[in-house]
VOLOTI-617721 format. One line per field, with one value per residue (C-alpha): x, y, z; residue in one letter. Coordinates in pm, 1 decimal. Layout:
residues N
x	[X;...]
y	[Y;...]
z	[Z;...]
type	[A;...]
//
This chain:
residues 740
x	[33056.1;32888.4;32518.0;32262.1;32116.0;32428.3;32433.9;32122.5;32339.9;32590.2;32306.3;32096.5;32426.5;32468.7;32111.6;32145.7;32447.1;32277.1;31970.7;32195.7;32360.6;32008.2;31898.8;32222.5;32190.9;31816.3;31915.1;32203.2;31943.8;31754.1;31834.3;32078.0;31908.0;32061.6;32417.9;32423.1;32290.6;32554.6;32828.1;32717.0;32676.0;33031.1;33164.1;33015.5;33110.0;33475.3;33495.5;33340.9;33579.4;33871.9;33795.0;33726.5;34058.2;34260.1;34053.6;34136.4;34513.2;34506.1;34289.8;34521.9;34829.8;34643.6;34520.8;34850.6;35008.4;34740.6;34760.7;35134.0;35074.3;34816.9;35063.6;35342.7;35094.9;34980.8;35319.5;35558.8;35397.9;35132.7;34852.1;34647.2;34475.4;34683.7;34380.7;34311.9;34547.7;34380.9;34031.8;34076.2;34201.0;33887.8;33661.9;33792.9;33807.6;33442.7;33319.3;33499.6;33388.4;33028.0;33062.9;33240.7;32979.1;32688.4;32841.2;32942.3;32569.7;32441.0;32672.6;32518.2;32159.3;32127.6;32098.7;31872.5;31634.4;31597.5;31537.3;31281.5;31105.9;31032.9;30801.2;30629.7;30698.0;30645.2;30916.9;31160.2;31098.8;31144.2;31465.0;31611.6;31494.5;31589.3;31932.0;31940.1;31842.9;32179.7;32353.8;32127.8;32162.0;32550.4;32588.0;32391.3;32521.3;32893.3;32818.9;32685.4;32938.6;33222.5;33064.9;33009.7;33372.9;33525.7;33308.1;33424.9;33788.3;33799.6;33589.1;33855.9;34163.6;34093.1;34235.6;34047.7;33988.5;33675.5;33414.8;33219.0;33532.2;33617.9;33287.0;33368.8;33718.8;33563.7;33280.6;33504.9;33770.6;33509.2;33381.9;33728.9;33683.6;33420.0;33701.0;33823.9;33476.8;33424.0;33759.5;33683.2;33323.5;33453.4;33699.6;33423.9;33168.0;33395.8;33581.7;33285.6;33077.2;33342.7;33371.3;32991.8;32932.1;33218.1;33071.5;32710.3;32759.6;32991.7;32731.6;32440.6;32587.3;32741.1;32505.0;32177.7;32215.1;32453.6;32413.2;32049.9;32075.6;31876.9;32009.1;32228.0;32239.4;32517.3;32665.5;32766.4;33132.7;33055.0;32744.6;32957.5;33137.9;32816.8;32677.3;33007.4;32975.3;32614.3;32767.6;33086.7;32920.9;32566.2;32613.0;32977.6;32976.6;32630.7;32703.7;33030.9;32841.1;32556.7;32785.1;32969.8;32637.6;32492.5;32806.7;32860.4;32514.4;32516.1;32867.5;32810.7;32489.3;32652.7;32944.0;32680.3;32494.0;32815.6;32867.3;32490.6;32466.5;32806.1;32698.4;32512.1;32711.0;32410.3;32206.6;32529.9;32570.5;32193.0;32226.3;32531.4;32340.8;32015.5;32126.6;32279.5;31965.4;31736.6;31947.9;31957.4;31569.3;31549.2;31748.4;31482.3;31192.0;31387.2;31396.1;31022.6;30975.3;31180.8;30933.5;30628.3;30754.1;30556.7;30342.2;30095.5;30155.0;30113.6;30152.3;30189.5;30470.9;30270.6;30173.2;30546.9;30636.7;30365.4;30504.1;30841.8;30676.5;30472.1;30800.3;30965.1;30651.2;30563.7;30929.9;30929.4;30595.1;30703.1;31037.0;30851.9;30641.2;30938.2;31133.9;30906.1;30947.3;31320.8;31377.9;31123.3;31280.6;31614.6;31474.8;31636.9;31581.1;31297.8;31249.9;30917.6;31078.8;31362.3;31122.5;30965.9;31313.6;31344.9;30994.3;31107.2;31405.8;31197.6;30925.1;31200.8;31328.3;31006.5;30902.4;31241.2;31189.2;30842.6;30953.3;31236.2;30989.5;30761.8;31035.2;31208.8;30941.0;30784.6;30449.9;30433.2;30425.6;30757.5;30950.3;30684.8;30714.9;31107.9;31026.4;30784.6;31055.1;31253.7;31028.2;31207.1;31555.4;31844.6;31881.6;31530.7;31572.3;31876.5;31705.4;31392.7;31605.2;31813.8;31503.4;31332.8;31648.0;31665.0;31301.1;31324.7;31575.3;31296.0;31096.3;31410.6;31575.7;31259.4;31194.7;31539.6;31515.0;31182.8;31315.0;31608.0;31405.3;31136.3;31415.4;31602.2;31299.2;31144.8;31473.9;31442.8;31080.2;31007.5;31177.1;31232.8;31322.7;31637.3;31718.3;32065.2;32172.3;32458.3;32254.2;31981.4;32207.0;32391.0;32075.3;31902.0;32200.3;32173.2;31802.1;31931.8;32168.0;31911.6;31688.1;31945.6;31966.7;31591.7;31608.0;31867.5;31717.6;31552.6;31851.9;31836.0;31533.8;31575.9;31912.3;31776.0;31531.7;31838.7;32071.5;31764.8;31784.6;32130.6;32034.9;31704.2;31898.3;32172.7;31892.0;31735.3;32088.0;32123.1;31767.8;31857.7;32178.1;32055.9;31766.6;31494.5;31119.0;30991.1;30760.2;31057.1;31231.8;30899.6;30902.0;31268.2;31211.5;30937.6;31164.6;31458.7;31237.3;31115.0;31502.0;31570.6;31318.0;31408.0;31772.0;31680.8;31487.9;31785.8;32025.3;31763.3;31753.2;32136.2;32167.5;31894.7;32053.8;32416.1;32270.9;32156.3;32461.1;32694.9;32525.1;32575.4;32933.1;32980.2;32889.6;33107.7;33404.8;33375.1;33390.5;33718.5;33846.1;33802.3;33987.1;34263.1;34294.9;34293.7;34576.1;34785.0;34732.3;34824.8;35148.1;35236.0;35171.3;34997.0;34702.1;34835.3;34520.7;34315.8;34391.5;34318.7;34520.7;34309.3;34320.7;34253.0;33956.6;33819.0;33837.1;33686.6;33385.2;33354.4;33019.7;32975.1;32932.4;33265.6;33434.4;33272.5;33396.6;33746.2;33801.4;33581.3;33343.6;33104.6;33002.6;33204.1;33534.6;33690.9;33836.4;33480.3;33372.6;33669.0;33603.3;33243.1;33350.8;33597.5;33349.9;33105.7;33363.0;33470.8;33121.5;33145.7;33516.2;33469.1;33157.6;33366.5;33648.0;33423.5;33202.2;33539.5;33661.9;33356.5;33380.9;33740.1;33668.3;33353.4;33540.8;33791.2;33497.4;33306.2;33620.4;33682.8;33321.2;33340.8;33656.8;33520.0;33211.9;33447.5;33717.6;33555.8;33373.7;33021.5;32981.5;32664.6;32518.6;32577.5;32850.0;33139.9;33171.9;33290.3;33619.9;33427.6;33752.5;33889.4;33593.3;33625.0;33994.0;33928.7;33689.7;33883.6;34204.4;34000.6;33847.1;34167.6;34341.2;34068.9;33949.9;34252.1;34255.3;33903.1;33936.8;34258.3;34146.5;33865.4;34121.0;34370.6;34160.3;34021.1;34376.9;34517.9;34210.9;34271.6;34646.0;34598.7;34265.1;34231.9;33919.5;33717.0;33796.3;33720.2;33377.6;33310.7;33448.5;33204.9;32902.6;32982.7;33027.9;32716.5;32503.0;32614.0;32689.2;32338.8;32147.7;32378.4;32354.2;31985.1;31968.8;32214.4;32048.0;31700.6;31780.1;31992.4;31698.0;31450.3;31647.5;31695.8;31322.6;31224.7;31410.8;31236.0;30910.9;30983.0;31123.3;30786.6;30621.9;30536.5;30611.8;30727.0;30895.7;31235.8;31451.4;31244.0;31417.1;31231.3;31404.0;31752.9;31710.5;31610.7;31918.7;32150.6;31963.7;32024.9;32382.2;32421.3;32218.1;32425.5;32728.5;32483.4;32307.4;32556.5;32894.8;32896.0;32564.2;32582.5;32971.5;32874.3;32717.8;33026.2;33238.9;33040.9;33084.8;33433.6;33533.2;33377.3;33543.4;33890.9;33835.6;33739.2;34038.3;34267.6;34111.6;34436.6;34653.4;34434.9;34457.8;34828.8;34969.1;34709.3;34857.5;34547.4]
y	[13690.5;13769.9;13646.3;13655.2;13971.9;14165.6;14118.9;14339.8;14635.2;14650.4;14551.2;14855.8;15077.3;14949.0;15012.8;15370.2;15439.6;15284.8;15489.3;15814.5;15698.5;15678.4;16023.9;16168.2;16013.7;16133.4;16492.5;16498.4;16407.0;16732.8;17040.6;17287.5;17558.9;17834.7;17883.4;18171.7;17953.5;17686.5;17944.5;18065.3;17710.8;17623.1;17919.2;17812.2;17447.6;17543.4;17777.5;17519.5;17253.3;17475.8;17561.9;17197.1;17088.5;17342.1;17273.6;16905.0;16976.2;17172.8;16894.2;16624.5;16777.6;16790.8;16430.0;16292.6;16480.7;16346.9;15991.8;15988.6;16124.5;15836.7;15593.2;15708.9;15680.2;15310.3;15167.4;15384.1;15420.3;15155.8;15390.3;15364.1;15096.5;14997.8;15014.7;15400.6;15565.0;15358.0;15407.2;15785.3;15813.6;15608.5;15815.3;16150.1;15993.1;15881.0;16205.9;16410.5;16186.7;16220.4;16600.8;16602.9;16377.1;16576.2;16914.5;16783.4;16692.5;17036.2;17215.9;17039.2;17060.1;17442.4;17555.1;17247.3;17318.5;17689.4;17552.8;17294.7;17588.3;17735.2;17444.0;17427.1;17475.6;17099.9;17014.7;17276.4;17118.2;16768.9;16832.3;17012.8;16777.3;16466.9;16622.7;16689.6;16323.5;16229.9;16388.8;16222.8;15881.1;15914.1;16006.6;15715.6;15472.6;15551.8;15559.1;15206.0;15083.2;15219.6;15076.8;14726.0;14705.7;14787.0;14546.6;14257.1;14370.6;14389.8;14072.8;13910.5;14047.6;14143.6;13855.8;13820.7;13508.9;13654.0;13689.4;13940.3;14168.7;14126.0;14269.5;14579.9;14628.7;14607.2;14846.0;15104.5;15076.0;15137.6;15442.1;15601.4;15629.7;15894.9;16134.0;16128.3;16202.4;16482.1;16642.5;16648.9;16773.6;17062.5;17180.6;17153.0;17339.9;17612.6;17670.9;17640.7;17864.6;18129.1;18116.5;18149.7;18408.1;18620.4;18633.5;18662.1;18954.3;19133.6;19082.7;19205.4;19501.0;19668.2;19524.3;19551.4;19832.7;20061.4;20013.4;19913.4;19625.9;19293.6;18981.1;18762.0;19049.9;18960.4;19329.8;19240.9;19112.3;18890.7;18709.6;18402.5;18377.6;18383.8;18094.8;17903.4;17944.1;17781.5;17472.3;17445.4;17546.4;17437.8;17113.7;16982.8;17109.8;16985.0;16642.6;16595.5;16719.8;16486.0;16190.9;16218.1;16260.3;15950.6;15723.1;15871.2;15773.7;15421.7;15352.3;15508.0;15293.5;14989.7;15028.1;15108.6;14780.7;14582.3;14702.4;14688.7;14318.3;14208.7;13895.4;13758.4;13701.8;13633.8;13934.7;14154.8;14060.4;14146.4;14491.4;14577.5;14492.3;14674.2;15029.1;14926.3;14731.9;15035.5;15262.7;14998.8;14978.2;15368.1;15384.8;15184.9;15389.9;15729.8;15611.1;15562.9;15894.8;16078.3;15949.0;16111.8;16468.1;16652.7;16970.5;17153.0;17473.9;17802.7;17631.1;17866.4;17831.4;17602.7;17370.7;17355.6;17270.8;17006.0;16850.4;16791.4;16712.3;16449.5;16251.1;16295.1;16217.2;15906.5;15780.2;15859.1;15674.6;15376.7;15342.2;15362.8;15074.5;14892.1;14940.0;14720.1;14448.4;14480.7;14467.3;14189.9;13981.2;14018.3;13888.8;14160.5;14187.2;14456.0;14495.4;14672.3;14934.9;15007.4;15041.6;15328.0;15466.4;15481.3;15641.9;15904.9;16014.1;16014.5;16232.1;16474.6;16520.4;16608.3;16833.9;17022.8;17030.4;17183.1;17419.6;17541.4;17590.5;17802.8;18030.3;18069.5;18049.1;18375.8;18195.6;18237.0;18536.4;18520.1;18591.8;18849.7;19022.8;19056.4;19188.4;19436.4;19573.8;19653.9;19957.3;20157.4;20065.3;19792.4;19813.7;19687.2;19416.1;19304.4;19324.0;19145.1;18868.5;18821.7;18802.0;18544.5;18331.1;18332.2;18251.1;17970.2;17767.3;17658.3;17394.3;17216.9;17208.0;17079.1;16832.3;16674.4;16661.3;16479.0;16255.1;16171.3;16076.5;15876.3;15695.7;15603.7;15505.7;15303.0;15104.9;15006.1;14936.8;15259.9;15112.0;15443.9;15322.2;15145.4;15354.0;15448.4;15078.3;14969.5;14736.3;14979.1;15273.3;15096.7;14980.7;15330.6;15484.9;15241.4;15348.7;15715.4;15616.7;15421.0;15721.4;15920.0;15650.4;15679.4;16062.1;15997.7;15678.6;15867.0;16114.5;15992.7;16194.7;16465.2;16555.8;16577.0;16849.0;17022.8;16988.1;17081.6;17434.0;17573.1;17389.7;17600.9;17913.4;17865.1;17810.7;18153.5;18306.3;18140.3;18264.5;18611.2;18638.6;18473.2;18726.5;18450.7;18555.6;18698.0;18411.9;18169.6;18391.7;18389.8;18009.4;17984.4;18262.5;18032.7;17729.4;17931.4;18062.8;17707.9;17601.7;17866.8;17715.2;17338.8;17443.4;17585.4;17280.7;17059.4;17246.2;17213.7;16847.2;16798.6;16994.2;16797.3;16466.8;16611.7;16646.4;16280.8;16156.7;16348.1;16200.7;15855.4;15933.9;16049.4;15709.9;15560.1;15744.2;15510.9;15217.3;15351.7;15429.8;15052.7;14954.5;15195.0;15083.7;14707.9;14780.1;14968.9;14682.0;14413.3;14597.0;14586.0;14958.1;15095.7;15349.1;15626.1;15847.9;15576.2;15520.9;15155.3;14879.6;14732.8;14399.3;14341.0;14127.2;14413.1;14653.5;14422.3;14343.8;14717.3;14915.6;15295.4;15377.8;15208.6;15438.5;15746.7;15625.0;15545.2;15894.1;16099.2;16227.7;16433.0;16781.7;16870.9;16772.7;17106.4;16923.3;16851.3;17216.5;17363.7;17122.2;17239.2;17603.4;17523.0;17346.8;17614.5;17874.3;17667.5;17708.6;18088.2;18107.9;17901.1;18107.3;18428.3;18298.8;18189.0;18513.3;18728.5;18519.7;18585.9;18970.9;18981.3;18799.1;18999.6;19326.5;19230.6;19122.8;19466.2;19652.1;19448.5;19502.5;19875.4;19890.0;19727.3;19943.0;20251.3;20155.1;19927.3;20169.1;20065.5;19780.5;19912.0;19985.7;19633.9;19732.4;19573.6;19232.1;19232.6;19044.6;18741.0;18538.6;18800.6;18780.9;18394.3;18398.4;18650.1;18401.3;18107.1;18254.4;18390.8;18064.5;17867.1;18104.2;18145.3;17784.2;17636.6;17794.5;17718.7;17370.5;17283.8;17427.7;17172.6;16900.9;17061.5;17157.4;16811.1;16659.9;16939.3;16892.9;16547.1;16557.7;16845.8;16782.6;16389.5;16189.5;16421.9;16731.0;16552.1;16458.0;16823.6;16949.3;16741.9;16827.3;17191.1;17183.4;16989.1;17213.0;17551.3;17441.0;17284.1;17603.4;17847.5;17650.3;17646.7;18019.4;18115.9;17882.5;18014.0;18369.1;18357.7;18162.9;18423.6;18720.7;18568.0;18486.3;18833.3;18970.4;18736.5;18832.4;19199.9;19114.5;18950.3;19291.8;19326.6;19643.1;19831.0;19561.0;19551.4;19887.2;20037.4;20158.3;19863.1;19612.6;19771.8;19735.4;19371.6;19314.2;19441.5;19186.9;18914.5;18992.6;18945.0;18619.7;18481.0;18371.4;18298.1;18026.3;17915.2;17941.6;17943.7;17779.0;17457.8;17427.7;17405.2;17058.0;16928.4;17106.6;16911.0;16566.7;16635.3;16704.9;16381.5;16186.4;16321.9;16250.7;15886.7;15848.5;15994.4;15809.6;15596.4;15895.4;16064.6;15754.7;15713.2;16058.6;16281.3;16530.8;16507.7]
z	[352.2;16.7;0.6;-290.0;-133.5;-184.1;-573.3;-590.8;-482.1;-794.5;-1017.7;-904.8;-948.2;-1297.2;-1368.8;-1262.8;-1477.2;-1780.2;-1738.4;-1694.1;-2020.1;-2179.2;-2062.1;-2186.1;-2540.6;-2561.3;-2453.7;-2725.4;-3004.6;-2928.2;-3158.1;-3009.4;-3185.4;-3405.8;-3489.2;-3230.5;-2957.6;-3041.8;-3022.6;-2681.6;-2558.2;-2666.5;-2489.2;-2174.6;-2224.8;-2298.3;-1995.5;-1763.2;-1861.3;-1846.8;-1490.1;-1377.3;-1546.8;-1335.7;-1024.5;-1048.0;-1092.1;-766.6;-581.9;-710.3;-549.5;-219.5;-246.7;-330.2;-18.4;206.2;54.0;137.4;491.7;536.7;403.6;652.8;940.3;824.8;733.4;919.1;1250.1;1260.9;1376.7;1054.8;848.1;550.2;316.5;405.2;149.5;-141.7;-14.7;25.2;-325.7;-471.9;-285.7;-424.8;-767.2;-784.9;-624.6;-896.2;-1168.1;-1056.8;-1058.5;-1400.8;-1563.5;-1431.4;-1553.9;-1878.6;-1938.8;-1809.7;-2044.3;-2342.8;-2221.5;-2173.5;-2532.6;-2601.1;-2330.4;-2462.5;-2796.9;-2672.4;-2486.5;-2834.4;-2869.3;-2524.0;-2162.8;-2096.4;-2352.2;-2199.0;-1858.7;-1961.5;-2147.7;-1858.9;-1577.2;-1755.2;-1818.4;-1428.3;-1376.3;-1537.0;-1244.1;-986.3;-1130.9;-1189.0;-816.2;-694.2;-937.4;-896.4;-513.2;-477.9;-721.4;-527.5;-210.1;-372.0;-498.7;-171.3;4.2;-241.3;-216.0;171.9;220.1;6.8;172.2;526.8;748.3;1074.8;1290.3;1431.8;1166.5;1360.6;1420.8;1066.8;952.5;1194.2;1014.5;683.0;737.9;933.6;653.9;391.1;577.4;540.6;150.5;260.4;368.4;19.7;-112.8;142.0;67.2;-311.8;-240.0;-23.0;-291.8;-552.6;-350.1;-214.0;-545.4;-766.1;-524.5;-529.3;-906.0;-968.3;-712.8;-818.4;-1176.1;-1081.8;-846.7;-1087.9;-1376.6;-1156.3;-986.1;-1299.8;-1550.6;-1379.5;-1121.6;-1287.0;-1668.3;-1651.9;-1900.3;-1849.4;-1693.1;-1935.9;-2172.6;-2428.4;-2381.0;-2030.2;-2024.4;-1717.4;-1845.6;-1991.7;-1673.0;-1481.5;-1693.6;-1655.3;-1268.5;-1264.9;-1407.6;-1190.1;-860.3;-874.7;-1087.4;-1037.6;-685.0;-575.3;-736.2;-548.5;-229.4;-244.6;-363.8;-21.4;181.1;1.9;54.1;403.4;525.9;387.9;521.2;858.3;905.3;793.0;1049.9;1316.3;1221.9;1253.3;1596.3;1717.7;1634.7;1744.8;1935.6;1641.8;1313.5;1077.0;1214.3;1181.3;818.0;756.0;939.3;719.9;389.0;481.8;409.8;87.9;-25.3;74.7;-127.6;-423.8;-446.5;-412.4;-733.7;-915.4;-768.3;-859.3;-1213.7;-1217.4;-1049.2;-1331.8;-1591.1;-1389.9;-1419.4;-1693.7;-1689.5;-1931.1;-2132.6;-1945.6;-1595.5;-1288.6;-1047.2;-804.2;-1093.8;-1200.8;-830.9;-832.2;-1147.0;-982.4;-638.9;-803.6;-922.9;-585.1;-365.9;-564.4;-536.3;-167.4;-89.2;-273.5;-94.0;222.8;135.6;-5.4;323.3;510.9;246.2;238.0;618.1;661.1;371.5;533.5;864.1;1053.4;1421.6;1496.8;1132.5;1191.0;1424.9;1186.6;887.8;1103.3;1147.0;766.6;735.2;999.0;769.7;454.6;630.3;771.7;415.1;279.4;561.6;534.3;157.3;200.1;461.3;232.8;-56.6;144.9;263.6;-56.9;-347.5;-446.0;-450.2;-84.3;140.4;319.8;3.0;-128.9;193.5;129.3;-217.8;-66.7;157.0;-146.8;-198.2;85.3;-44.1;-25.8;366.9;438.6;174.1;376.2;711.1;578.4;425.6;734.8;957.4;723.5;716.2;1101.0;1137.3;874.4;1100.2;1338.8;1128.5;997.6;1339.6;1508.0;1225.9;1268.5;1639.8;1615.3;1339.5;1549.5;1869.4;1647.4;1462.2;1798.5;1982.3;1693.8;1675.7;2035.9;2046.0;2234.7;2542.7;2701.1;3053.5;2912.9;2611.2;2715.1;2797.2;2604.6;2374.8;2302.4;2262.5;1976.5;1824.4;1856.3;1670.7;1400.1;1373.8;1333.3;1068.4;859.9;887.0;712.1;447.0;419.7;364.4;90.2;-55.0;-347.8;-420.3;-785.8;-843.5;-558.0;-693.1;-1051.3;-925.9;-802.4;-1101.1;-1335.6;-1179.1;-1319.8;-1656.2;-1680.0;-1562.7;-1839.7;-2094.4;-1997.5;-2038.6;-2391.4;-2491.5;-2384.7;-2561.2;-2871.5;-2896.6;-2888.8;-2893.2;-2568.1;-2512.7;-2516.1;-2251.9;-2051.1;-2048.6;-1958.4;-1677.5;-1543.6;-1549.6;-1392.8;-1109.1;-1033.5;-1055.9;-765.3;-546.7;-625.8;-571.4;-229.3;-164.0;-263.1;-31.8;256.5;197.0;179.6;488.4;660.4;555.0;677.0;1023.4;1053.8;870.3;1102.1;1408.8;1263.4;1194.1;1547.2;1650.5;1406.1;1540.3;1829.5;1617.4;1453.1;1799.4;1880.4;1564.2;1647.5;2015.1;1894.5;1656.4;1929.1;2172.4;1923.5;1850.6;2204.9;2283.9;2599.2;2555.7;2769.0;2748.0;2933.9;3293.2;3331.4;3152.9;2878.1;2691.1;2329.6;2427.4;2657.1;2371.2;2119.3;2346.4;2454.0;2387.4;2346.9;2710.8;2776.1;2550.2;2714.8;3053.7;2934.1;2780.3;3011.2;2753.5;2961.8;2982.9;3287.2;3102.6;3000.8;2673.1;2557.0;2633.7;2457.1;2158.5;2149.6;2127.4;1846.3;1655.4;1667.3;1581.2;1274.1;1131.3;1141.4;1053.0;753.6;629.7;694.7;492.7;187.3;201.7;210.4;-84.1;-285.7;-197.6;-308.1;-630.7;-705.2;-661.3;-919.2;-1155.6;-1094.7;-1183.7;-1494.5;-1612.5;-1535.8;-1740.4;-2030.7;-2043.0;-2018.6;-2259.0;-2537.9;-2766.0;-2869.8;-2622.6;-2471.3;-2825.4;-2925.7;-3177.6;-3015.8;-2855.5;-2495.6;-2372.7;-2208.0;-2183.7;-1953.5;-1702.0;-1718.2;-1622.5;-1335.6;-1173.8;-1228.5;-1075.1;-769.0;-707.5;-737.8;-510.6;-246.1;-204.9;-39.8;301.5;404.0;275.0;439.3;759.7;760.7;753.5;991.4;1279.2;1349.7;1353.6;1569.4;1818.7;1848.4;1915.2;2160.0;2338.9;2274.2;2217.1;2429.6;2261.9;1918.9;2047.3;2158.4;1822.9;1634.2;1839.3;1827.7;1453.2;1394.5;1615.1;1489.0;1134.1;1073.1;1191.6;1021.7;691.5;698.5;777.3;482.3;225.9;304.0;326.0;-4.5;-184.5;-55.4;-177.1;-519.7;-570.5;-425.2;-722.4;-963.0;-821.6;-907.2;-1248.2;-1326.0;-1328.7;-959.5;-760.6;-1047.8;-1241.9;-1422.5;-1399.2;-1106.1;-787.5;-617.4;-859.2;-810.9;-426.9;-482.7;-691.6;-414.2;-189.5;-435.6;-457.2;-73.8;-95.2;-371.9;-167.5;114.0;-64.1;-327.0;-150.6;232.2;316.5;101.3;182.5;554.8;536.9;367.7;663.0;918.4;760.6;652.4;1009.6;1110.2;838.3;922.7;1299.5;1196.9;978.9;1248.2;1543.1;1561.9;1563.3;1838.5;2078.7;2020.4;2032.9;2212.7;2475.6;2703.8]
type	[M;V;T;G;F;F;W;L;I;P;V;A;S;V;M;A;L;L;F;A;W;Y;F;F;K;Q;M;M;K;E;D;E;G;T;D;L;M;K;K;I;A;A;H;V;R;T;G;A;M;A;Y;L;K;Q;Q;Y;K;V;V;T;I;V;F;V;I;L;A;V;F;F;A;V;L;A;Y;G;F;G;V;Q;N;G;W;V;P;F;A;F;L;T;G;G;L;F;S;G;L;A;G;F;L;G;M;K;T;A;T;Y;A;S;A;R;T;A;N;A;A;K;D;S;L;N;K;G;L;Q;V;A;F;R;S;G;A;V;M;G;L;V;V;V;G;L;G;L;L;D;I;S;L;W;Y;L;I;L;T;T;F;V;D;E;A;D;P;T;H;K;L;I;V;I;T;T;T;M;L;T;F;G;M;G;A;S;T;Q;A;L;F;A;R;V;G;G;G;I;Y;T;K;A;A;D;V;G;A;D;L;V;G;K;V;E;A;G;I;P;E;D;D;P;R;N;P;A;T;I;A;D;N;V;G;D;N;V;G;D;V;A;G;M;G;A;D;L;Y;E;S;Y;C;G;S;I;L;A;T;A;A;L;G;A;S;A;F;L;S;D;G;E;M;Q;Q;K;A;V;F;A;P;M;L;I;A;A;V;G;I;V;L;S;I;L;G;I;F;L;V;K;T;K;E;G;A;K;M;K;E;L;L;G;A;L;G;R;G;V;N;V;S;S;A;L;I;A;I;A;T;F;V;I;L;Y;S;L;G;L;E;N;W;L;G;L;S;F;S;V;I;A;G;L;L;A;G;I;V;I;G;Q;S;T;E;Y;Y;T;S;H;S;Y;R;P;T;Q;K;V;A;E;S;A;Q;T;G;P;A;T;V;I;I;S;G;L;G;L;G;M;M;S;T;A;I;P;V;I;T;I;A;V;A;I;M;I;A;F;L;S;A;I;N;F;N;V;S;E;M;L;S;A;E;N;L;S;L;G;L;Y;G;I;G;I;A;A;V;G;M;L;S;T;L;G;I;T;L;A;T;D;A;Y;G;P;I;A;D;N;A;G;G;N;A;E;M;S;G;L;D;K;E;V;R;H;R;T;D;A;L;D;A;L;G;N;T;T;A;A;T;G;K;G;F;A;I;G;S;A;A;L;T;A;L;A;L;L;A;S;Y;V;E;E;L;K;I;G;M;V;R;L;L;E;N;G;K;L;I;E;S;V;E;E;T;L;T;V;E;Q;V;K;A;A;Q;I;P;D;F;M;T;W;F;D;V;N;L;M;N;P;S;V;L;V;G;V;F;I;G;S;M;M;A;F;V;F;C;G;L;T;M;N;A;V;G;R;A;A;Q;S;M;V;E;E;V;R;R;Q;F;R;E;I;A;G;I;L;E;G;K;A;E;P;D;Y;A;R;C;V;A;I;S;T;K;G;A;Q;R;E;M;L;L;P;S;L;L;A;I;I;V;P;V;A;T;G;V;I;L;G;V;A;G;V;F;G;L;L;V;G;G;L;G;A;G;F;V;L;A;V;F;M;A;N;A;G;G;A;W;D;N;A;K;K;Y;V;E;E;G;N;L;G;G;K;G;S;P;C;H;K;A;A;V;V;G;D;T;V;G;D;P;F;K;D;T;S;G;P;S;L;N;I;L;I;K;L;M;S;M;V;S;I;V;M;A;G;L;T;V;A;W;S;L;L]
//
């Protein structure tokens, strides 16, 4: 059923895309600067597009193989929904498109930001931030557009006699396109992260530490590859990452809403539309917030943070108010309690963002202490950063725990005595899902603050390589340091939303189990993993506790415990693979930079031009080669666990992956951010300044932190959700063929 409320969703998505186009055109009108600035920007743009083209070739092959596999399961064995292969492909396509458009904008914006910084700090901030806003608005616009199109397609073509069951089929089928988005996001994050950090580590270790030349110095052969990496990792990778987070939270909540209100068709429809409408209004308010971001000349770090915070906080406050209006207008049952669930998600996002800022910004003592530890050498920098990262996990974990409880209890009117009854459990889980939607509802502007970071970083690189005035470089350094903090905040936000979304996806897994069991029973097959003989009507009417009983999902079941261990292990093995991948690629880069310094006469005197293309090629090949194993492992392990350990084992896998992955991701992102900004703190003239022994020790800490914060850490939240998505898509296979 398509009602008047529904059409607000595609309208909002089109609005987001129109404003993204407007901000892009405004940025393109800005002057790109001198001929040298244009030349450097063109090098970076060419390298970034060449890498992305190569990455998409590899990913396309993987997608085609997986789509054929899903088609065989659907049309050959009847254990899969026939729409899944197509939904999977569109999810990957839109996710990749979001990353591509955001990165294309960023590569055009960096030189223009550097040139704007000649005039004022505020102009540089606005060019960089509004260019970052293109990414934010493209992600939310394409996300809601994809959701709207699939809803219309499935409403038209899904043929179910029971309208309430039809809506469950529609929402769970829509949920499966999230696997395509997650798969694309993981390749983008892992490949881009390996690329950028191989170049960054190589450039820093040989350039800064060994040769003693500044960051982004044109004499450094790895500097173009480093700037390319900022775009393919931190822009294209982050865009694909948050596209799947955004869509996943909305779709998981819609599926939970269809289940929670199974007995009331009208209320069920409203529960499905609610998360989509909150996201749609969030787009409008994000656009408003973008226009509020500006600052004054000579602003300090806290004032710059305040400028970005003003846009984010105003948008968040307005969506909080709008939520009450939306849910009341829908006439949703317990609209007031569910509104407070959304507020819980919003507040959790703000608290996690503030916590991340405190632990990673050099305006605060934790990062300053890491910088001070560099006075006694690299070892103490590493120890201090690790300790900070571990301590920083407390606030985000407690915040998410509190948000989960508040969201759950608000949704069931704080009926604690019956919170685990079948009806309240479904409604409470819907509350948690809608809290995740609340956290991501203003993604249009929160992602803009993240995508802004690499644009500012590239602007600083362009200013240095172009030999602009020291005042311009000082302004771009201020924007860059701000970008490091906003990037860390954005990663914290992404990780926090991943935790809530993954919990909602865990509940959605039950709904896909229901669909898979119904499909098997309607085809005349028995479900051997369930002891009792079930009918189609029993399964359709079943609630979450029934599935827990049928599949023995409890802590005394060894299949659950084994799954928990495997899920926890996956977080660490995945990080180990990606960290080692960066190490190997960086080693090749270090050797190449040393070779060029040694063999190209006059390179350090500025009389000969380095071979930038060779370093770009090393990063590209390293990333393409190394990204396959960790990415494919995230797909293979959930399938194997389901086939061997059954449904109970999959539940354990997802719980273990969520618990270990969430904490490890926070630790790595914050430790890496602190090491990076500790280096920036020294470079601003503190503790001996650039070139001092303290600075060299801080650079070593930063090179360890680079793969922490830009490769392994941010990839973990995709790993968590991809394992959930794979499990959901493979639910029918697990029920039909599991050994236990």
